[in-house]
N, C-alpha and C positions, 0 to 999 in steps of 0.2 A: 523696775518701774519705768514707765514712760515719762519723758519730760513734759512739762506743761506748756509747750510751745510747738505749734505745728511745723515751724521751720527747722526743728531739730529732730526730725523723724529718723535720722540715721541711727540713733541710739538703739532703737528696737532691732534694726538689722544687725548691729553688733552683738546684741544678746544672743541672737540665733547663731551667729558665727562662732560664738564661744562653745556651742555644743556641736559644732561641726556640721550644721545644716544651714539651709537657706532661710533667710528672712527678708523680706523685702522692705487717697489720703482722704465728713460725708454727711450730708444732710439734705433735707427736703426743702425745696422752694415751692414751685407751683405743683399742681397735680395734673399729670397727664392721665392716660387711661388707668383705671383702677386695676389692681392685680386680679388675676383670674385663677381658677381652680387648680391648685397644686395637689400633690399626693403625699401621703404618709403611710407608714407601715407600723405594724404592731411592735411595741418596744417593752420588753419585760422590765419591771421596776418594783423593787420592794419598798421604796421610800415614799413615792408620791404617785397619784393617778396619772396614767399615760393614755394616749390615744389607742384605741383598740381596733380601728379599721380606717380605711381610706375615707377622708372627709372632703367635702366641697369647701371652697374658700369661704362661702357664706357661713358654713358651720364653724370654720376656724375663727372667723371674725366674731361670731356670737360667743363662742367659748372664751376667746381672748378677752373680750369685754367683761365677761363674768369673772375671769381671773384678775383683771384690773391692774396688772403690774407686769413688768419685765425687768429682770435683773441681769445685767451684763458683766463680763469681765474683759479687761483689755480693750474697752471701747469708751474711753473718757471723752468728755466734751471737747477737750483741747486737741485731740488726735484728729486732725484734718476735718474739722467741722462736723463731727458726729452729733454735736449738740442740736443741730437743726432737725436731724432725723428723730431724735428723742422728743423734740418739741412737737413735730408733726404727729408722731404716734400718740402723743398725749391729746392733741387737739382733735384728731380724727377718730380715735378709738378709745380715748379715756384711759390710756395706759400710763401709770406712774412708772418712773425709771430711776434706778440707782446703778452705779458702776463701781467696781474695784479695779484699779489699774494694775496690770501685771503683764509679764512676758508670756509668750506662747507656751513655753514649757510649764510655767507656773499655772496657767489656765487649765491645762490637761491634768496636772497633779491635783488641782483643787476639785475638779469634777470627780476624780477617782477617790480622793480622800473623804469627800463629803457624801458619798453615795447613799449612806443610811440616814443622813440628815442634810439634804441638799439645800443650797441657798441660791445658786446661780442657774440661769436659764440658757444663756447664749454667750459665745466668745468669738473673738476674731484672731486668727492665728496665721503665721506665715505658711505658705502652701506646703512646705515640706513637713510641717507638723500635722497636717490633715490626716495622712496615713498613720501617723503615730497615734493620734487620738482614736482612730478606728481600731488599731491593733490593741489598744488598751481597753477597748470595749466600753467607752464612756460617751458615745454619741448615738443619736437616733436620726434616721433619715427623713428628709423632707425635700422634695425636688423643686417645688414652686412651679407656677404656671409658665415661667420663662425658661424652663429646662432646655428646650431644643435650641435656644439661642446661645447657650453657654458652650464654649469650645470644649472639646473632649479633654484637653490637658488641664482644664480649669475646674474639673468637678470629679467627685467620686462617682463611680458608676451607679451606686445605690442612693446617692444624695446625702451621704453622711457629712460631706464638706463641699462647699461651692464657693469659688472665688467671686468676690464682689467687685474688686478693683485691681488694676494691674499697674506695674511699674516697669520701666525699661531703663537700662543704663544709658546715660546721656553725658555730653560734655557741657560744661558751663565755662564761658570765656569772659574775662574782664576786658572789655573793648577799649578801655583807657590804656591798657598795657599791651594789647595785641591788636594790631590794625586789621588783620584779616582773620577773623575767627574761623577755626577749622570746622569743616563740614563732613570730613571723612577721616578714616584711619590713615589714608595716604597723606592728607593734609597734615595730620599730626606727626607723621614720620619726617616730613620735609620742613617742619617748622623750626624757628629759632628761639622758641620760648620754652619755659619749664612746664612740665605736666605733673600734677599731683593726683595720686590715686588713693591715698589713705593707708591704713595699716593692714596690709595684706596678711600679716601674721595671724590676725584674729578677727578682723571686721568683715562680715559677710558682704557688705556693700562693696568693699575693695576687692574681695575675692571674686565677686560677680563681674567686676570690671575686667579682671583678667580673663574670665570665661567669655565675656563679650568680645574681647580681642581675639581669643582663640576661635570663636565662631566666625568672626569676620575673615579670618585667614585659613578657613578649612577645618578647624578643630571642632570639638564639642565637649560635653561633660565628661567623656571618657578620655579625651585627648586635649589636655590643657597646654601642650608644648608650644603651639603657635602663639598663644597669648604670652607665655613666659618669654619667648623670643622677642616679641614686640617690645616689651618693657625692658628687657636686657639691652636692646639696642639704644633705647632712650637713656638708660643708665650709662652706657659706654660713651654716649655723646655729652654726658654731663647735663642732661635735660630732664632727669627724673627728680621731682621735688618731693622732699619728705615732710612738707608742711601738712598739718592736719587739715582735713577738708571740713572745717567748721565755719559757721557764719562770721565769727570774729575775724578770722584770717582773710576772708573775702572782703570784709569791710575795710580792713587795714591795707589792702592791696598786696598781701603777701602771697596770693595765689593768682597765677596768670590763667591757666587752664586746668580744669579738674574733672574727674569722673564722679558722678553722683546718680542716684535714681532720679528719673525725670521729675517726680513730684517734689523731691528735696531741692533739686536745682531750681525749679520754678518758684518754689517757696522762698529760697534764699534770694533769688533775683528780685522778687517783689518786696521782700522785707527790707532789702538794702536800697536798691535803686533800679527800677525796671529798665531804665535807659542805659545803664552802665554795663549790663551783662547780657550775653546771648546764650541761649540753650538750644542744643541740637542733638539729634540722634545720628551717629556716624552712618554714612550712607551705605557702606558695604555690609553692615549688619550689627546687631547687638543682641542682648539677652533680655527676655521678658519674664517677669515673675508676678506674684500676686499675693493677696491676703484673702483668706477664706473664713466664712462663718461655720462654726460647729455648734450644734444644739445638744445640750446636756441630756444624756439618756435619762437622767434622774430629775430633770427640770421640774420645779414646783409649779411653773407656769408654762407648760409645753406649747400650748396653742398661741400664747403671746409671743413665744420665741419663733414659732413658725410664721406668724404674721409679720414679725420684725424682718425675718429673712425675705419674705415676699416683698415687703416694702423697699428693702435695700436694692432689690433687683428690678423694681418698677422703674418707669421712666423718671419719676420724681426723685427716687432714691439714687439712681445713676447720675442724675444731674448734680445731686449733692456731692457725690464723689468727685466729679469734675470741678466743683467749686473748691474742693480741697486739693486741686492740682493732680489728682489721679485719673487715669483713663478708665472710663466705664468698661466693664467686661462685655456689655451688650453693644455691639456695633450699630444696631438699628436706632439707638436713641439719638434724637436730634437735640443738640445742646443749644441753649440760647446764645445769641451772638456775643453777648458780653462775657459769657463763661467760656465759650470756644476760643475767643480772642486771647485768653490768658494761657492757653495750652499750645503745645507743639502741633504743627500741622499733621493731619493723619497720614499723608503720603510719606512722611519721613520714617514711618514705622514699617514700611513694606518689607524690609529685610530683617526685621527683628524676630527672633525665634524663642520659643519657650524651652525650658529644660524638659526633656521627655523621660529621663531616667534619673530619678532623685537618689536611688540607691547608689548608682554609679557616681553621681555628683558628690554624694557624701564621702565616698572613698577618695575621690580626687581631692576634695577640700581638705581632707586629713593630710594629704601629701604636699599640698600647695605651700605651706609655710617653709618647709625645708627646701623645696625647689626655688622659692623666692629668695631665700637667704643665700643659697649656693650659686644661683645663676643670674640673679638680678642685683641684689645688694652688694655682692662681692665684686661687681663691675662698676660700682658707683665712682664717679669722678668728683 
């Protein structure tokens, strides 16, 4: 289950880490241009009516209003401001909403288990779980009118899953403890402070920090060794902190510098004291991931689910994501100044890269705990 606090988003990442895959913040404020004609395809379903041909957005809106409801899983109000999106869908289209909070793996299992008596329409899963859902045969495609703006790495080729928001591994520094907050991996190597990364043995967020280091030093999801070497050197210097990267430890001053997803780091910063912490993307490089919507193949309200995905990817929906500290997947969206000011400057992301081979990363992630134990923790001072 997800915690009921947007500032503790790391828990969901840990859930995904436990199954050896990646896991990686949303609501509407104003309305910019209205969503426009997406596409859908036939989806076989023995339990509830499904779309039988490509529909215009106007058709989808009409049918969604007739359905009158959208039921989500893993998309609670407290998860990065989803509540405003649900409010907007209610006010604009008359859609009632309910959610059951659960992990990515649980969402897929629910879709499969309930196929003859479905209750859920749409879910939000870590990107690595998108292909899993497709393999299980529990999704139906819908590309939305913003399809061409979505990066190739962030969508299924048929539209079975589409990333709505992304996260990048960042550093968060307590400026009361560190006078010159690190801006790069080189700064981190030369520092005299301790660096916390979390539980690499099981937490996906921590494992992705190791991958980020690997990418910065020439590695990738198939070659994690440069990342291991970086943290092994910190351990040898006595600079690797084993403190948990949770908000209480930041509040108490027990963490000087740590690695977190950018949306977690920004959330922690503003929850505690925005003047006390600095959040940066290491300049040499980092890793990008995201969360994707999946529409239940057996959805009792399929058009409402499609309209929900359409709205999430609209300008207003993308601004909602930014209000929850996550970067929109659509680069063309202009954020209001007050929203943009709370985020990391776009230019800091220029060397951040996505995982391109999740099968390879899954295999690497399985080996990572042993490598960490043998090459990093064994060198702790």
